[in-house]
C-alpha positions in Angstrom: -16.6 -82.6 -23.2 -13.3 -84.5 -22.8 -13.7 -85.8 -26.4 -14.1 -82.3 -27.7 -11.0 -81.1 -25.8 -9.0 -84.0 -27.2 -9.9 -82.8 -30.6 -9.8 -79.1 -30.2 -6.4 -78.9 -28.3 -4.3 -80.7 -30.9 -5.9 -78.5 -33.6 -5.1 -75.4 -31.7 -1.5 -76.5 -31.1 -1.1 -77.4 -34.7 -2.4 -74.0 -35.9 -0.2 -72.2 -33.4 3.0 -74.1 -34.5 2.1 -73.8 -38.2 1.5 -69.9 -37.8 4.7 -69.5 -35.9 6.7 -71.5 -38.5 5.5 -69.3 -41.4 4.7 -66.0 -39.8 6.5 -66.0 -36.5 9.2 -63.8 -37.8 6.7 -61.0 -38.7 6.4 -58.2 -36.0 2.9 -58.0 -34.9 1.2 -54.5 -34.6 0.3 -53.3 -31.3 -3.1 -51.8 -30.3 -1.5 -48.5 -29.3 1.1 -46.3 -31.1 3.8 -46.5 -28.5 7.1 -48.2 -28.1 7.9 -50.9 -25.5 11.1 -51.2 -23.6 11.1 -54.7 -22.0 14.0 -55.8 -19.9 14.8 -57.5 -16.6 17.3 -56.9 -13.7 18.7 -59.8 -11.8 20.2 -59.2 -8.4 22.1 -61.8 -6.4 22.6 -60.8 -2.8 25.9 -61.7 -1.2 26.4 -63.2 2.3 26.4 -59.8 4.0 22.6 -59.7 3.5 20.0 -61.2 5.8 18.2 -62.5 2.7 21.3 -64.4 1.5 21.4 -66.4 -0.7 18.3 -64.9 -2.0 17.8 -63.4 -5.4 15.6 -60.7 -6.8 14.3 -60.5 -10.3 12.8 -57.1 -11.6 10.6 -57.8 -14.7 10.2 -54.3 -16.3 7.8 -53.2 -19.0 8.1 -49.6 -20.1 5.5 -48.3 -22.7 6.3 -44.8 -24.0 5.9 -42.4 -26.8 9.1 -42.5 -28.7 9.5 -39.7 -31.3 12.1 -42.0 -33.1 10.1 -45.1 -33.0 11.3 -46.4 -36.3 14.8 -46.7 -35.2 16.6 -49.5 -33.3 13.7 -51.9 -33.0 14.5 -55.4 -32.0 12.3 -58.6 -31.5 12.1 -61.4 -29.0 14.8 -63.1 -30.9 17.3 -60.5 -32.0 20.1 -61.6 -34.2 22.2 -58.5 -33.5 22.5 -57.5 -29.7 25.8 -55.6 -30.0 24.0 -52.4 -28.9 23.0 -54.0 -25.7 26.3 -55.4 -24.6 27.6 -52.2 -22.9 24.6 -52.3 -20.5 24.2 -56.0 -20.0 27.1 -57.5 -18.1 27.6 -58.6 -14.5 28.2 -55.7 -12.2 29.6 -56.1 -8.6 28.0 -53.3 -6.5 27.3 -52.6 -2.9 24.8 -50.8 -0.7 25.7 -49.7 2.9 28.7 -52.0 2.8 26.8 -55.1 1.6 27.6 -56.4 -1.8 25.4 -57.8 -4.6 25.8 -58.8 -8.2 23.5 -57.1 -10.7 22.9 -58.4 -14.2 20.6 -56.4 -16.7 19.1 -58.4 -19.5 18.1 -56.6 -22.7 18.4 -53.2 -21.1 19.1 -50.4 -23.6 18.6 -47.3 -21.7 15.6 -46.4 -24.0 17.8 -46.6 -27.0 16.0 -49.4 -28.6 12.4 -50.8 -28.4 10.9 -54.2 -28.4 7.9 -55.5 -30.2 6.3 -58.9 -29.7 6.2 -61.6 -32.5 2.8 -63.0 -33.3 3.0 -66.0 -31.0 4.4 -64.0 -28.1 1.6 -61.4 -28.3 -1.0 -64.3 -28.3 0.5 -65.9 -25.2 1.0 -62.6 -23.3 -2.6 -61.7 -24.1 -4.0 -64.9 -23.0 -2.1 -64.8 -19.8 -3.3 -61.4 -18.9 -6.9 -62.2 -19.7 -6.6 -65.0 -17.1 -5.2 -62.6 -14.6 -8.0 -60.2 -15.3 -10.7 -62.9 -14.8 -9.1 -64.0 -11.6 -9.1 -60.4 -10.3 -5.3 -60.3 -10.1 -5.3 -57.5 -12.7 -7.8 -54.6 -13.2 -7.3 -54.6 -17.1 -6.4 -57.1 -19.7 -3.9 -55.2 -21.7 -0.8 -57.4 -22.1 1.8 -54.7 -21.6 0.0 -52.0 -19.7 -0.8 -53.4 -16.4 -3.2 -51.9 -13.7 -3.1 -53.8 -10.4 -5.3 -53.7 -7.4 -3.9 -51.9 -4.4 -3.0 -54.5 -1.8 -1.5 -53.0 1.3 -0.5 -54.7 4.6 -0.3 -53.5 8.1 2.4 -50.9 8.5 5.8 -52.6 8.8 9.4 -51.2 9.4 12.6 -52.7 8.3 16.1 -51.6 9.6 17.8 -52.8 6.4 16.5 -52.8 2.8 17.5 -53.2 -0.7 16.9 -50.3 -3.1 16.5 -50.3 -6.8 15.9 -47.3 -9.3 14.0 -47.9 -12.4 14.1 -45.1 -15.0 11.3 -43.9 -17.2 11.6 -43.3 -21.0 10.5 -40.1 -22.5 11.2 -37.6 -25.3 9.6 -34.7 -23.3 11.0 -32.4 -20.7 7.9 -33.1 -18.6 5.5 -35.9 -18.8 2.9 -38.1 -17.0 3.2 -41.7 -16.1 0.9 -44.4 -14.7 2.8 -47.3 -13.0 2.3 -50.6 -11.2 4.4 -52.6 -8.9 3.9 -56.0 -7.4 6.0 -58.5 -5.4 5.3 -62.2 -5.3 6.5 -62.8 -1.7 3.5 -62.8 0.5 5.7 -62.4 3.7 7.3 -59.2 2.3 6.4 -55.8 0.9 7.8 -52.8 -0.9 7.8 -49.0 -0.8 7.8 -47.1 -4.0 8.4 -43.4 -4.8 8.4 -41.5 -8.0 11.5 -39.5 -7.8 13.1 -36.9 -10.1 16.4 -38.6 -10.8 18.7 -41.5 -9.7 20.5 -39.0 -7.4 17.7 -39.7 -4.9 18.9 -43.2 -4.6 22.3 -41.8 -3.3 20.4 -39.6 -0.9 18.3 -42.6 0.6 21.5 -44.9 0.9 23.4 -42.0 2.6 20.5 -41.6 5.1 19.9 -38.2 3.7 16.5 -36.6 2.9 15.4 -37.8 -0.4 12.8 -36.0 -2.5 9.9 -37.5 -4.4 6.8 -36.2 -6.2 4.1 -35.2 -3.8 1.0 -36.4 -5.7 -1.5 -38.7 -4.0 -0.5 -41.6 -6.3 3.1 -40.8 -6.7 4.2 -43.0 -3.7 3.2 -45.9 -1.6 4.4 -47.7 1.4 3.9 -51.2 2.8 2.2 -52.7 -0.4 2.4 -56.0 -2.1 0.6 -54.6 -5.1 0.0 -51.1 -6.1 -0.9 -48.9 -9.2 -0.7 -45.2 -9.4 -0.3 -42.2 -11.7 2.2 -39.4 -11.3 1.9 -36.2 -13.4 4.4 -33.6 -14.6 7.6 -35.6 -13.9 10.8 -34.7 -15.4 12.7 -36.6 -18.0 15.4 -38.1 -15.7 12.6 -39.4 -13.3 11.9 -43.0 -12.3 10.7 -45.3 -9.6 12.6 -45.8 -6.3 11.6 -49.2 -5.1 12.6 -50.3 -1.5 12.4 -53.9 -0.4 13.1 -55.1 3.0 16.0 -57.4 3.7 13.8 -60.2 5.0 13.4 -62.3 1.9 12.9 -66.0 2.4 12.4 -67.2 -1.1 15.3 -68.3 -3.3 13.9 -66.0 -6.0 11.7 -63.0 -5.3 10.0 -61.6 -8.4 9.1 -57.9 -8.6 7.0 -56.9 -11.6 7.2 -53.3 -12.6 5.1 -51.6 -15.4 5.4 -48.1 -16.6 3.2 -46.3 -19.1 3.7 -42.8 -20.5 0.3 -41.2 -20.8 -0.7 -39.8 -24.2 
């Protein structure tokens, strides 16, 4: 068996390198006719936070039906990122008197889309198939993720960090399925599908904030959750609340959004 692996693995590596060298620049067609917005948000908490010097990385994939899908497409190795500069710079912000630095990477506010090159699609597909076999994911699609619902005993936190993640849509009203997970086994999140970023301000001001009332539109005290929310407006998004009790130097929050056809 080992001898076979010694032969197969070098051949596989050679084929992958050869294919990437000659065809890696090509954009690979996806198995669904929708656009992808893939970006990340890096948050560095300042010393006012209990979680200092902790960091939070939101890894966001938004798959949606773009009526202008042939415009502003960029790949994993874009040569021109001028359209992203306005959105992707360090921003010093605060919540309830506690400051943090936020950096968005490849965020375009739904104005451009991302498509994986051949080698990236192959790697992402293999990774997701492994997660599917392990039971950590309920499907094996590389960019539309359905996670098992993993809740914990009811917890309360006096202080939290809150992030708004917008959807992308060209419709006045639409339906979205979504999934959220956190890699800190000692922490959790609450998630709410809200009608606009305005609800973030209401939450931070300790005012009543409104969210969609569907059974799967919100969840509290989860480490992994998937749901579907119907008839949401075009300014909607996810409000994700994370307690200020993080112990890891980097806490990763994976967010997947998929507009239903």
